[in-house]
C-alpha positions as CSV (number, residue, x, y, z in Angstrom):
1,M,-26.5,3.1,12.4
2,T,-27.4,-0.5,12.3
3,S,-28.2,-2.6,9.2
4,N,-30.5,-5.8,9.2
5,A,-28.8,-7.5,6.6
6,E,-27.3,-11.4,7.3
7,P,-24.7,-13.2,6.1
8,G,-26.1,-14.8,3.3
9,R,-24.6,-17.3,0.3
10,T,-22.7,-16.3,-2.2
11,P,-22.5,-13.5,-4.4
12,G,-24.4,-14.4,-7.8
13,R,-28.9,-14.2,-8.3
14,G,-30.2,-14.0,-5.0
15,R,-29.4,-11.6,-2.2
16,V,-26.1,-10.4,-1.4
17,G,-24.9,-10.9,2.2
18,V,-22.9,-8.9,4.9
19,S,-19.1,-8.9,3.6
20,G,-17.9,-7.9,7.0
21,P,-14.2,-5.9,7.9
22,T,-11.0,-6.3,5.5
23,T,-8.8,-8.4,7.4
24,S,-4.9,-7.3,7.2
25,L,-5.8,-4.3,5.6
26,W,-2.0,-2.9,4.9
27,L,-0.8,-6.5,4.5
28,R,-3.3,-7.0,1.1
29,L,-2.3,-3.5,0.0
30,L,1.4,-3.6,0.5
31,A,0.7,-6.8,-2.0
32,L,-1.1,-5.5,-4.5
33,S,1.2,-2.5,-4.4
34,S,4.3,-4.0,-4.5
35,V,3.4,-6.3,-7.7
36,T,1.9,-3.3,-9.4
37,A,4.7,-1.7,-9.1
38,A,7.3,-4.4,-9.7
39,A,5.2,-4.6,-13.1
40,A,5.7,-0.9,-14.4
41,L,9.5,-1.3,-13.4
42,A,9.7,-4.2,-15.3
43,V,8.1,-2.5,-18.2
44,T,10.0,0.6,-17.4
45,A,13.6,-1.1,-17.2
46,V,12.9,-2.6,-21.3
47,P,13.2,1.2,-23.2
48,A,16.3,1.7,-20.3
49,W,17.8,-1.4,-21.9
50,I,17.2,-0.6,-24.9
51,F,18.8,3.0,-25.1
52,N,20.7,2.9,-22.0
53,G,22.2,-0.9,-22.0
54,G,22.4,-2.5,-18.5
55,F,23.2,0.8,-16.5
56,G,20.4,2.7,-17.8
57,A,17.9,-0.9,-16.8
58,L,19.9,-1.1,-14.0
59,S,19.2,2.8,-13.0
60,S,15.5,2.4,-13.1
61,T,15.3,-1.0,-11.0
62,F,17.6,1.4,-8.2
63,G,15.2,4.0,-8.5
64,G,11.9,2.3,-8.4
65,A,13.2,-0.1,-5.7
66,L,14.3,2.6,-3.5
67,V,10.7,4.4,-4.1
68,M,9.1,1.2,-3.1
69,A,11.5,0.4,0.4
70,F,10.2,3.8,1.0
71,F,6.6,3.1,1.1
72,A,6.7,-0.4,2.2
73,I,7.7,1.0,5.1
74,S,4.6,3.0,5.8
75,L,2.5,0.0,5.5
76,L,4.6,-2.4,7.2
77,V,4.1,0.2,10.8
78,G,0.0,0.6,9.4
79,H,0.1,-3.0,9.8
80,F,1.9,-3.8,13.0
81,V,1.2,-0.5,15.1
82,G,-2.9,-0.6,13.8
83,R,-3.1,-3.7,15.1
84,N,-2.8,-2.9,19.0
85,N,-3.0,0.5,18.9
86,P,-5.1,2.3,15.7
87,S,-5.8,5.7,16.7
88,G,-2.0,5.7,17.4
89,A,-1.1,4.7,13.7
90,I,-1.7,8.2,12.2
91,G,0.9,9.5,14.8
92,M,3.4,6.5,14.2
93,F,3.1,7.0,10.5
94,V,4.6,11.2,10.9
95,A,6.7,9.7,12.8
96,T,8.1,7.1,10.5
97,Y,8.1,10.0,7.0
98,F,9.9,11.9,8.6
99,I,12.3,8.9,9.8
100,K,12.3,7.3,6.9
101,V,13.2,10.7,4.8
102,V,15.8,12.1,6.7
103,G,17.5,8.4,7.2
104,F,17.2,8.1,3.0
105,A,18.6,11.7,2.7
106,V,21.6,10.5,5.0
107,V,22.1,7.7,3.2
108,L,22.3,8.9,-0.6
109,F,24.4,11.9,0.6
110,V,27.2,9.5,2.5
111,L,27.2,6.9,-0.4
112,G,26.6,9.5,-2.9
113,A,25.9,8.1,-6.5
114,P,27.7,5.0,-8.0
115,E,29.8,5.2,-11.2
116,W,27.9,3.1,-13.3
117,L,23.9,5.2,-12.6
118,H,22.1,7.0,-15.0
119,A,20.5,9.4,-13.2
120,R,17.9,10.4,-16.3
121,W,16.2,6.1,-15.9
122,F,17.4,6.5,-12.4
123,L,14.5,9.3,-11.8
124,I,12.2,8.0,-14.5
125,G,12.1,4.3,-12.8
126,A,10.9,6.7,-9.4
127,V,8.9,8.4,-10.9
128,V,7.1,5.5,-13.1
129,T,6.6,3.6,-9.6
130,V,5.4,6.4,-7.8
131,V,2.1,6.1,-9.7
132,A,2.1,2.5,-9.6
133,W,2.3,2.7,-6.2
134,Q,-0.2,5.2,-5.5
135,A,-3.1,4.2,-8.3
136,A,-3.1,0.5,-6.9
137,E,-2.6,1.6,-2.9
138,I,-6.2,3.8,-4.3
139,I,-8.2,0.6,-5.5
140,G,-6.7,-1.3,-3.0
141,F,-8.5,1.9,-0.6
142,S,-11.4,1.8,-2.4
143,K,-12.1,-1.8,-2.4
144,A,-11.1,-2.1,1.5
145,R,-14.7,-2.5,3.9
146,L,-13.6,-0.6,6.6
147,Q,-16.6,-1.0,10.0
148,I,-17.4,2.1,10.5
149,Y,-20.0,1.2,13.2
150,N,-19.6,-1.3,16.1
151,D,-21.7,-4.3,16.0
152,P,-25.4,-3.7,17.8
153,D,-25.1,-5.7,20.8
154,S,-28.2,-8.5,21.2
155,T,-28.7,-6.6,24.2
156,E,-29.7,-3.5,23.1
157,G,-32.8,-3.8,21.1
158,G,-33.7,-3.7,18.0
159,P,-35.2,-5.7,15.1
160,H,-33.5,-9.3,16.0
161,A,-33.2,-8.9,19.8
162,G,-34.6,-10.9,22.0
163,P,-37.7,-10.7,24.2
């Protein structure tokens, strides 16, 4: 499937040109999701501070930071593997997910919960971060420009092919 759309001026009144694929999708998603999750986590830390003081705020921040690290690793793997081997990125996501789950479980079981950790705020911070991160990723993916078809080769013919 081809398109006869040509690059035009910036959108406004008049024609809209071709946008092209999104550059560095994974890093853009990482930045968008991180900022969104950090903002949601900062908002969550306020009631945690009010109800349980510094340890409540620290616990919610710690829970959210672990979730952010968990998700950020996947996006970084997607960025580095996807550049060189786009079809192998899904396999790496699965392998990385398994390693992350096992790794985080080992760390949590070996280190245990610190004395200062407030379990309720830890959980609330983690859940708020998951929801904010996933919402930002969905919005980011919905705005991504992914090229599905290759650009037509000028030797193949078509409306703009030479004689």
